[in-house]
VOMARVO-325257 format. One record per residue (C-alpha): residue number from 1; residue in one letter; chain; z, x, y. Coordinates in steps of 0.05 Angstrom, whole numbers, plus 5000, padded with zeros to 4 digits. Layout:
   nr  rest  kette    up  east  north
  NUM     A      A     Z     X      Y
...
This chain:
   nr  rest  kette    up  east  north
    1     M      A  4470  4976   4745
    2     G      A  4438  5014   4688
    3     D      A  4472  5066   4645
    4     C      A  4435  5123   4681
    5     S      A  4459  5098   4748
    6     R      A  4531  5092   4724
    7     K      A  4528  5162   4695
    8     K      A  4499  5190   4759
    9     N      A  4553  5154   4800
   10     A      A  4609  5179   4755
   11     Q      A  4582  5250   4761
   12     G      A  4581  5243   4837
   13     V      A  4653  5218   4837
   14     E      A  4674  5276   4793
   15     K      A  4640  5325   4840
   16     A      A  4675  5293   4900
   17     L      A  4742  5298   4866
   18     A      A  4729  5370   4846
   19     M      A  4711  5386   4919
   20     Y      A  4776  5353   4944
   21     E      A  4816  5392   4892
   22     R      A  4783  5458   4912
   23     G      A  4793  5444   4986
   24     Y      A  4865  5424   4974
   25     A      A  4879  5488   4935
   26     I      A  4851  5530   4992
   27     L      A  4892  5492   5043
   28     E      A  4955  5496   5002
   29     K      A  4946  5571   4993
   30     R      A  4933  5581   5067
   31     L      A  4985  5533   5095
   32     G      A  5038  5534   5040
   33     P      A  5058  5478   4993
   34     D      A  5103  5443   5043
   35     S      A  5053  5436   5100
   36     V      A  5044  5366   5128
   37     E      A  4971  5384   5137
   38     L      A  4964  5372   5062
   39     V      A  4979  5297   5069
   40     E      A  4909  5275   5088
   41     P      A  4872  5312   5032
   42     M      A  4924  5287   4981
   43     E      A  4914  5215   5005
   44     K      A  4839  5223   4999
   45     M      A  4845  5252   4928
   46     A      A  4892  5194   4909
   47     G      A  4841  5145   4937
   48     V      A  4785  5176   4894
   49     L      A  4830  5173   4833
   50     V      A  4848  5100   4845
   51     K      A  4779  5075   4863
   52     A      A  4737  5115   4815
   53     F      A  4782  5134   4756
   54     S      A  4821  5072   4737
   55     G      A  4862  5111   4687
   56     E      A  4886  5163   4737
   57     F      A  4941  5122   4769
   58     A      A  4995  5171   4746
   59     N      A  4961  5228   4783
   60     A      A  4950  5185   4844
   61     E      A  5024  5166   4843
   62     K      A  5045  5240   4842
   63     L      A  5000  5255   4901
   64     L      A  5024  5196   4942
   65     R      A  5098  5210   4927
   66     R      A  5086  5280   4953
   67     C      A  5053  5251   5015
   68     V      A  5113  5208   5029
   69     Q      A  5159  5267   5019
   70     L      A  5120  5312   5066
   71     I      A  5113  5259   5120
   72     E      A  5188  5246   5117
   73     Q      A  5204  5320   5118
   74     H      A  5158  5338   5177
   75     R      A  5148  5275   5217
   76     G      A  5209  5234   5200
   77     P      A  5219  5169   5161
   78     D      A  5194  5124   5217
   79     D      A  5128  5158   5231
   80     A      A  5069  5111   5232
   81     S      A  5034  5151   5177
   82     M      A  5092  5134   5131
   83     A      A  5072  5061   5130
   84     A      A  5002  5077   5105
   85     A      A  5028  5125   5052
   86     C      A  5079  5073   5028
   87     V      A  5026  5018   5025
   88     D      A  4982  5063   4982
   89     L      A  5040  5084   4938
   90     G      A  5061  5012   4930
   91     A      A  4992  4992   4907
   92     V      A  4991  5047   4855
   93     L      A  5061  5030   4831
   94     R      A  5040  4958   4822
   95     K      A  4979  4980   4781
   96     I      A  5024  5020   4733
   97     G      A  5073  4962   4726
   98     S      A  5130  4987   4770
   99     C      A  5131  4923   4810
  100     D      A  5203  4926   4833
  101     E      A  5194  4996   4860
  102     A      A  5127  4975   4892
  103     V      A  5164  4920   4930
  104     A      A  5217  4969   4954
  105     V      A  5164  5019   4978
  106     E      A  5124  4964   5013
  107     E      A  5188  4938   5046
  108     R      A  5197  5008   5074
  109     A      A  5126  5004   5101
  110     V      A  5141  4938   5135
  111     A      A  5203  4968   5168
  112     V      A  5161  5026   5195
  113     L      A  5106  4979   5220
  114     L      A  5157  4936   5256
  115     K      A  5180  4998   5293
  116     T      A  5114  5033   5304
  117     A      A  5064  4977   5313
  118     P      A  5101  4917   5343
  119     D      A  5038  4897   5381
  120     K      A  4998  4888   5317
  121     P      A  5003  4836   5261
  122     D      A  5003  4888   5206
  123     A      A  5077  4882   5190
  124     G      A  5073  4807   5183
  125     V      A  5012  4811   5139
  126     L      A  5045  4862   5093
  127     Q      A  5111  4824   5094
  128     G      A  5075  4762   5068
  129     A      A  5043  4802   5012
  130     V      A  5112  4830   4994
  131     A      A  5140  4759   4994
  132     L      A  5086  4737   4944
  133     A      A  5102  4798   4900
  134     V      A  5176  4782   4902
  135     W      A  5161  4710   4884
  136     K      A  5119  4733   4824
  137     L      A  5179  4775   4803
  138     G      A  5219  4710   4802
  139     D      A  5265  4719   4862
  140     L      A  5251  4654   4899
  141     P      A  5308  4660   4951
  142     K      A  5287  4731   4972
  143     A      A  5214  4711   4971
  144     T      A  5228  4651   5016
  145     T      A  5268  4693   5065
  146     T      A  5215  4747   5066
  147     M      A  5159  4696   5076
  148     E      A  5198  4663   5133
  149     A      A  5203  4731   5167
  150     A      A  5128  4743   5155
  151     C      A  5109  4676   5186
  152     A      A  5156  4688   5245
  153     E      A  5125  4757   5256
  154     L      A  5054  4729   5252
  155     A      A  5072  4672   5300
  156     K      A  5078  4726   5354
  157     F      A  5002  4733   5350
  158     P      A  4969  4667   5371
  159     D      A  4900  4691   5351
  160     M      A  4926  4697   5279
  161     S      A  4956  4627   5275
  162     E      A  4899  4592   5239
  163     K      A  4868  4651   5203
  164     P      A  4881  4680   5135
  165     P      A  4929  4704   5115
  166     T      A  4974  4666   5163
  167     N      A  4952  4597   5142
  168     H      A  4958  4617   5069
  169     Y      A  5028  4644   5080
  170     I      A  5050  4580   5113
  171     V      A  5026  4540   5053
  172     M      A  5061  4588   5006
  173     L      A  5125  4582   5046
  174     Q      A  5123  4507   5040
  175     K      A  5115  4514   4964
  176     M      A  5173  4563   4962
  177     K      A  5217  4515   5001
  178     A      A  5196  4459   4953
  179     G      A  5225  4502   4897
  180     E      A  5162  4522   4860
  181     D      A  5181  4580   4816
  182     R      A  5115  4621   4819
  183     P      A  5056  4626   4865
  184     I      A  4996  4587   4843
  185     T      A  4945  4631   4878
  186     P      A  4939  4706   4869
  187     E      A  4962  4751   4926
């Protein structure tokens, strides 16, 4: 991509972000700062910040923390939308180096998914990713326990048994049980 294309793309992203910000300001004024209706525009703004402005993780973090707060306040801690907000917040926290907090937030998302989507493999998939993150942080016992839970959750879905990430998680669990102290492959 040439310099002109990059510049044009950056300008487009800046315009999109400015539009989200204007729309958000209008909604906030109309609905009030504590309206749950602000969650979706905040998540979209955070997404633009994360995807297009790599240095804007701090602003994305603020928006996503506010999303979590509003969802909890209006819909409750076990609402399905909480899982998505926690996954997004966890990803941003990991990018800014708050890996322990990212794991805690993602564990919260797993708990919500286990309650709200027991008929889908999402909780097991996320649990496996959390296990790999915990392993990278150096807590092999917790990583092993978490990966065992992920594999058990994914085993409930026969169509997932030989597909990624299930087959990858099974290999990683074997490595954990063999006592390897860090994952060899990236998560």
